[in-house]
ROLO-523341 format. One record per residue (C-alpha): residue number from 1; residue in one letter; y, z, x. Coordinates in Angstrom, 2 decimals. Each point is the difference from the previous one (the first is absolute). Layout:
BEGIN
NUM | a | Y | Z | X;
...
This chain:
BEGIN
1 | x | -16.20 | 8.45 | -13.79;
2 | x | 1.98 | 3.43 | -0.40;
3 | x | 3.25 | -0.78 | -1.40;
4 | x | 2.19 | 1.87 | 2.53;
5 | x | -1.25 | -1.39 | 3.15;
6 | x | 0.69 | -3.10 | -2.04;
7 | x | 3.17 | 0.41 | -0.90;
8 | x | 0.99 | 1.22 | 3.88;
9 | x | -1.36 | -3.18 | 1.15;
10 | x | 1.63 | -2.22 | -1.96;
11 | x | 3.57 | 2.32 | 0.23;
12 | x | -1.23 | -0.60 | 3.91;
13 | x | 0.21 | -4.24 | -0.59;
14 | x | 3.49 | 0.14 | -1.80;
15 | x | 1.66 | 2.22 | 2.59;
16 | x | -1.43 | -1.85 | 3.19;
17 | x | 1.46 | -3.62 | -1.73;
18 | x | 3.26 | 1.81 | -0.97;
19 | x | 0.40 | 1.14 | 3.88;
20 | x | -1.06 | -3.87 | 0.69;
21 | x | 2.37 | -1.33 | -1.96;
22 | x | 2.51 | 2.12 | 1.30;
23 | x | -0.64 | -1.04 | 3.36;
24 | x | 0.46 | -3.75 | -0.61;
25 | x | 2.86 | 0.17 | -2.69;
26 | x | 2.30 | 2.60 | 0.59;
27 | x | 2.54 | 0.08 | 3.04;
28 | x | -1.22 | 1.20 | 3.52;
29 | x | 0.50 | 3.84 | -0.32;
30 | x | -1.77 | 0.65 | -2.64;
31 | x | -2.59 | -2.46 | 0.84;
32 | x | -0.66 | 1.57 | 2.86;
33 | x | -0.15 | 3.55 | -1.42;
34 | x | -2.53 | -1.56 | -2.51;
35 | x | -2.31 | -0.93 | 3.21;
36 | x | 0.06 | 3.20 | 1.27;
37 | x | -1.24 | 1.16 | -3.45;
38 | x | -2.61 | -2.64 | -0.27;
39 | x | -1.79 | 0.41 | 3.37;
40 | x | -1.78 | 3.17 | -0.14;
41 | x | -1.48 | -1.29 | -3.37;
42 | x | -2.11 | -2.06 | 2.22;
43 | x | -3.10 | 1.12 | 1.62;
44 | x | 0.28 | -0.18 | 3.89;
45 | x | -2.59 | -3.05 | -0.22;
46 | x | 1.43 | -1.47 | -2.90;
47 | x | -0.13 | -3.61 | 0.05;
48 | x | 1.21 | -3.14 | -2.37;
49 | x | -0.05 | -3.64 | -0.46;
50 | x | 2.90 | -1.70 | -0.06;
51 | x | 1.04 | -2.90 | -1.95;
52 | x | -1.13 | -2.47 | 2.73;
53 | x | -3.08 | 1.53 | 0.32;
54 | x | 0.31 | 1.84 | 3.25;
55 | x | -1.64 | 3.66 | 0.22;
56 | x | 2.66 | 2.13 | 1.23;
57 | x | -0.18 | 3.92 | 1.10;
58 | x | 2.41 | 2.69 | -0.62;
59 | x | 2.55 | -0.34 | 2.80;
60 | x | 0.50 | -3.63 | -0.81;
61 | x | 0.00 | 1.12 | -3.86;
62 | x | 3.07 | 2.33 | 1.43;
63 | x | 1.75 | -2.56 | 2.22;
64 | x | -0.38 | -2.98 | -3.26;
65 | x | 1.90 | 2.32 | -2.09;
66 | x | 2.54 | 1.16 | 2.36;
67 | x | 0.59 | -3.88 | 0.90;
68 | x | 0.24 | -0.89 | -3.50;
69 | x | 2.13 | 3.20 | -1.27;
70 | x | 2.65 | -1.14 | -2.44;
71 | x | -0.68 | -3.54 | 0.26;
72 | x | -0.73 | -0.92 | -3.67;
73 | x | 2.54 | 1.09 | -1.96;
74 | x | -0.57 | -0.02 | -4.03;
75 | x | -3.91 | 0.25 | 0.77;
76 | x | -1.74 | 1.40 | -2.87;
77 | x | -3.83 | 1.30 | 0.09;
78 | x | -1.64 | 0.74 | -3.04;
79 | x | -3.34 | 1.73 | -0.79;
80 | x | -1.98 | -0.31 | -2.67;
81 | x | -3.12 | 0.40 | -1.60;
82 | x | -1.74 | 2.62 | 2.50;
83 | x | -3.63 | 0.37 | -0.43;
84 | x | -2.20 | 2.53 | 1.51;
85 | x | -2.87 | -1.42 | 1.15;
86 | x | -2.06 | 2.42 | 2.11;
87 | x | 0.41 | 3.69 | 0.76;
88 | x | -1.92 | 2.38 | 1.68;
89 | x | 1.57 | 3.93 | -0.25;
90 | x | 3.60 | -0.68 | 0.35;
91 | x | 0.16 | -3.17 | 1.85;
92 | x | 0.86 | -2.74 | -2.39;
93 | x | -0.18 | -4.02 | 0.75;
């Protein structure tokens, strides 16, 4: 695995989670600005599984972030122990 690709992937993980923390924990205006920065990072066919086990697509994720913006003051997200498990070209998981 190339170090440059792994480093870029790890940086991306940290940037995305910093934006998500801003969405939930900061005041409404910076939270909404973070949503605008975050959403283009997701592919058009992006989906995720919620903590309740529901699969949601990109429009629902966007709505969820808007609804939850500034709703968890003091929330902290920490990312640690990032380990690559697969790489093909510049794609890393």
